[in-house]
N, C-alpha and C positions, 0 to 999 in steps of 0.2 A: 800538602794533603787538601783534599776535597771537603769543603763543609757547605753549609747551607745556612743562609741569614734570612729571617722572615721579618717583613715590615709590614705596618698596617697602612692600608690605604685610607684616604679621607675625601671620598668623592662628594660631589654635589648630587642632589637627587637625579638631575638629569644624566650625570656621568654614572652613577649607579646604575640607572635604568639600561644604558648602553653596554656596561659591562654585563649585567645580567643577560641580555639579549644575545650579547657575543658568545658567553659561555654556553647557552642553550642551543645555539646555533651550531657552534663546532661540535658538541656532543652528539647532536641529532645527526649531523652529518658523519661523525665517527661511527654511530650505530648504523647507519646505512652502508657505510664502506665494509664494515664488519660483515654484515649480512651477505653482501654481494661477494666479498672475498671468500666466506665460507662456503658458499656455493659454487665458486669457482675453483678454489683451491684446497678446500679443506682447512686443516691447521697449518698447511705449509706455505702460507703466503709470506712473500718477502717483500722488503720496502720498494724495491724497483718495480715489481710486478704490480703492487699495490697502486703506486703512483701513476704507472701507464694505464692502469684500469680505472681509475677514479678521478684523475687531475680534471679532466674536461668538465665532468659533472659537478665536482666541488665548485669550479670557478663559476660554472653556470648558475649555481646556488647562491652566488653573492660573496663566497669567501676570497680574500686576497690570495696572491701567489704563495706566500710563505706559509699562511694559515693552511692552505690547501696541502702543502708539503708536509706540516707538521701533523695534520689528521691522519695521513697515510702512514706516517712514521709512528704515531702512537698506536694505530690498529696493529702495525707489523711487529711492534715491541710487545703488545698484550698478547699476541699469538706466540712469539718466541718465547715469552715467560711460561705460557701454558705448556709449550712442548717440552721446555726445562723441567716443570714441575712433573710432568708425567714421565719423562725419562729418569728422572731421579727417584720416582716411585712415591711422590708425596700425596698423589691421589690415588693410592691403591693399586692392587694388581689390575691385569687387564682382565676386563669382564665384571669388574666389581662395580656396585651401583654408583659410587661417587665418581670413578673414572669415567663410566658410561654417560653420566650426566654432564661431566666436563667437556667430553670430546664429541658429543653428538648435537651440539648446537652451537649457534655463533656466539661471541662474547658480546655482552651488553655493556653499554656505556651509560652511567647514570647523568641525568639532566645537567646536575651541578658539579659534576667531576671537573678537577683542574685541568686547565689548558696551558700548554707550553708555548713560551714566546722566545725568539732570539733577539738579537741586537738590531735586527732590522724591523721587528714589530713593536719593541719597547726601548726607549732612550732614557737615560737617568740623567736628572741635574742635581747633583749632590749638594752644590752651594745653596740652591733654593729649595731642595727637599721636594721636588716634583718629578714626575714622570710624565712621558708623552707616550701613549699606548694605542695600538689599532684594535678598533672595533667594527662590527658590521654597520655601525652608522657612521663611520669615518674615524679619523684619528683624533683622540682625546688629547689635548695639551694642557699642561699645568694641573695634572692630578696629584694632590699634596700627598705625602706619605710621612709616616713618623715610625719611631722605634728606640730601642735603648741606645744610649750614646755609644757604648762600647761596640753594639752591633752595627751601628751607622758607620763608626770609625773602620770596622772591618770591611763593610761593603764599599766604602769608598776607596780603599787602599788595595783590595784583592779581588774585586768581582770579576769573574771569567765564566762565560758560558750562558746557559739558557736560564730563564726565570719561569716560574709556574704562577699563574693567576688563580686564585681559589677563593670560594666563598663559604664562611663558617659561622653559623649563627646570625646571619644577616650582615656579617662584617667582611670586608674585602682584603686580602692579603696578597702580597707577591713575595715568593720564596725564590731568592736568587742564590746561585751557585757562586762560592768563593774559593780560591785556590791559594791558600794560606801556607807560607813555607814553615817546614818544620825545623825547629831547633837542633843543633848539634847533639847527636845521642851520647850521653854519659856512659862511655864503655867501661869506666873503672868505678864503680860505685864504691862509697865507703862502707856500706852495709846494706841491708834490706829492711822495709816495712812488712811484716806479713799481715795479711788482712783475711780474717775469718768472716765468712758471710753466713747469715742465719735469718730466720724468721721473727723470734722475739727481738734479737739485736741485729739489726741489718747489716752492720759492719763493726768489727772489733779489730783493732790493730795491735801489734805487739809492743807497741809503746803503752798500752793501757787505754787508749782512747776508746769510747764506747759510744757507737751511734745506734741509739735504741731505736727499734721500729714498734714500740707499744702505740705511739701515736699514730702512725700509719695503720697498724692493725685495727685499733679502736675505730678509726675513720672507715676503714674497710667493712667491719662489722655494722656499722651504722648505714653504709651504703647498701650492705646486703639486705638488710631488714627493709629499706626503702624499696629496693629492687623486687623483693618478694611481694610487697603490697602492689606495686604497679602491676607485676605479673599476673597478679590475681585478678585484677580489674580486666586486663585484656582488651580495653578499648584502643582506639587509634592514638588518641591524644596520650594514653599512657604509655603506648609503645615509643612515640616521639620523645616523650621524656625519658624514657629508658636510654635513649640513644644518646641524649644530651647528657645525662648523668655518666653514663660509660665513658664518654670523652673526657668529663670533668674528673672523674677518678683516675684515668690514664694519665691526665696532665698533672695532677697532684703527685702521683707515683713518680713521674719522670722528674718532677721539680726536687723531690726528695732525694732521688738518686743522683741527679746533678749537683746537689749541694754536697752530698758525701764524698762524690768522687773529685769535686774540686778541692775540699779539704785535705784529702788524701794525698792528691798529686802535689799541691802547694806545699805540704810537708815534706813530701820526698824531694822535690826540687830544692827547697831551702837549705836542707840539710846534706844533699848531695848523695842521696840514697836511692835504691830502687825499690820497686813495689813487687811484692809476691802475691799471688793469688792462689787459690785452690782450683784445681781443674774439674769443674763440677759437669761436666758432659755425661749425659745419660742418668743423672742423679735420681730424677722420678722414677726411672726404671730399677734403680738399684735400692731404694729405700722403701721401706713400709711405715706407714703411718696410720693412725687411728682413723675411724670412718669421719668423725666429726672435724678432722684436721686435713682431710684431702683437698677440700676447696681451697683452704688457705695455702697448700703448697702448690697446687696448680696454678695460682695466681701470685706466686712469690717471684718478685721482679729481679731475682738475683743475676740473671743473664744480662739485662738491661744495665745493672749497675756495673758489671764487669766490661760492657762495652763501653760506657761512659769512661770508667777509668782508663781503658786501653787507649781511646783516642784522645784524652786529655794528656795523658802521658807521652804519646808519641809527639804531640804538639810541643810539649814543654821539653822534650829530650830527656825525658826520664825512662830508663830501662824498665821493663815489665816482663815477668816471667811466670808461669803457670806450674805448679808442682803437683804431685799425686796427693789427692785429699783422703787416701785410705787411713783410718786410725789417727787422724790428726788430734782428735779431741779425747783419745783413750791412751796415748802414748805419753810417757813422762819425759820432758825435755831434759831433766837432770840425769836420771839413771837409765832412761831407755825403755823401762818397763812398760809394756802395752797389755791392758785387759780391759773389759768391760767394767770391771769392779773398781777401776780408777775413776769412773764417773758415776757416783751413786745417784746423783739427780740431774736434771738438764742443765742446771745452772752452776753445779759445783763439780770441782775436780779435787781428787785426793789420792797420790799414789800409794798403793797398798805396801810397797816395798821401802822407799826412801822417806816418805811421809810429806812430800811436796804438796802444797795445796794452794787452791785459788779458783778464780772464776774460770768455767770450762771453756768459754769462748776466747779468753786471754790466753790460756794454755794451747789452746788450737792455733791462734795466731802467732805465738812464738814457735810452734812446731813447724808451721809453714815458712817462717823466716829461717829456721835451721836448715830446712830442706832446700831453700832457694840459695843459700850459701854453698851447700854442696853442688847443687845443679850448676850454679853459674861458674864455680871453680872447675867443674869437670868439662862444661862447654868451652872454657877458654884454657884448656890444659895445653901447653906446648906440646909438640911432637917428642916423644921420649924415645931415646935409643936403648935398645934392648941388648942384652949380651950376645957375642957372637955365637953362631949355631955351631953346636960341636961337629956337624957332619961337613958344613959348607964353609965356615970360618967367615961368613959375610955378617954385616950388621945391617939390620933393617929398622925402619921406623914404624912407629906404632901411633896411628892418628884415632882419637875416640870417635866413633859414629853416633848417630841419632838413639840408638839402642843399647849403646855399651861400648866397651872398649874395641878398638878395630883389631887386636891381635891376643 
């Protein structure tokens, strides 16, 4: 599976100046190629066409051969992404203001956008922890880098493909692509860990483990107050600080989700179980929340948590399945009775028929586990022979399909 590993560069002032000049030069060149390509081909520019159109000019501007190739490819990929978004309807209908704004002008490239390097432009010396990298001022050798030991180990053993050079907050980073082998999938899990995702409790497992989100919610409320104060000022410095705080908040939420996903996957791997999640596709369209909770729901990172659990489970060989999320917090896992009255409050569950009581999120996780057991057994059901037909006397086999039994 493909993952990325980020390392921090430790350049000298002279090396940092050369890297800054390189990033500015290649992005200015990409901006120039984008304008020419839009005037020549509109949104239909392809890699070969752009290289034929712009290679000579890029070389004349002082870019190396591989850098010129990568600039053309970046522009072509940007327009391919835009075409895909328009085709999928992500930018609105034809004639809508948002779509008209997107397809009526060339794509712009920021002056500090990341630039792609291949193995011809950057070489790694893992033993010395240095890289040799191409710049517009010549090749820089001996640029030191550092990172977490586990990531450096992954980088040394599995690096494959391209790397991206980027500057964030005055610091330089290289983001390298690694091809990590997947562990053999456990096709016969002994049981499942049901995971209920929420806002107050980010994740609650069927084992009773509760990963509370109160700390994250408190942090976000504080960030919201600071954001409101900065927005009220409206100065340039306030806007720059808003961007920095937005990135900081995103990194904090990602860290919390990574920590939860790592714990859940490690528990499932250790016990030989699988992981079951609720299928929350379109939940924002299906749910109604109070006005003061809408911002919290919109920024709820449940999708990223599911993504982190999915790729960590794939890497560890742990099976993962998504089940129907409807009524998981209202159904009784003991008697099966489902009603809104079973959940008198957000945090509590009490079955009105059999009296089973407990935390609502834990009950929902148990229901997710029960549905995963049924779904996995159905998916892995062997072909079942049915009785001979009265008219033909033949025996047919029935294989379950994705939406139900096959016969």
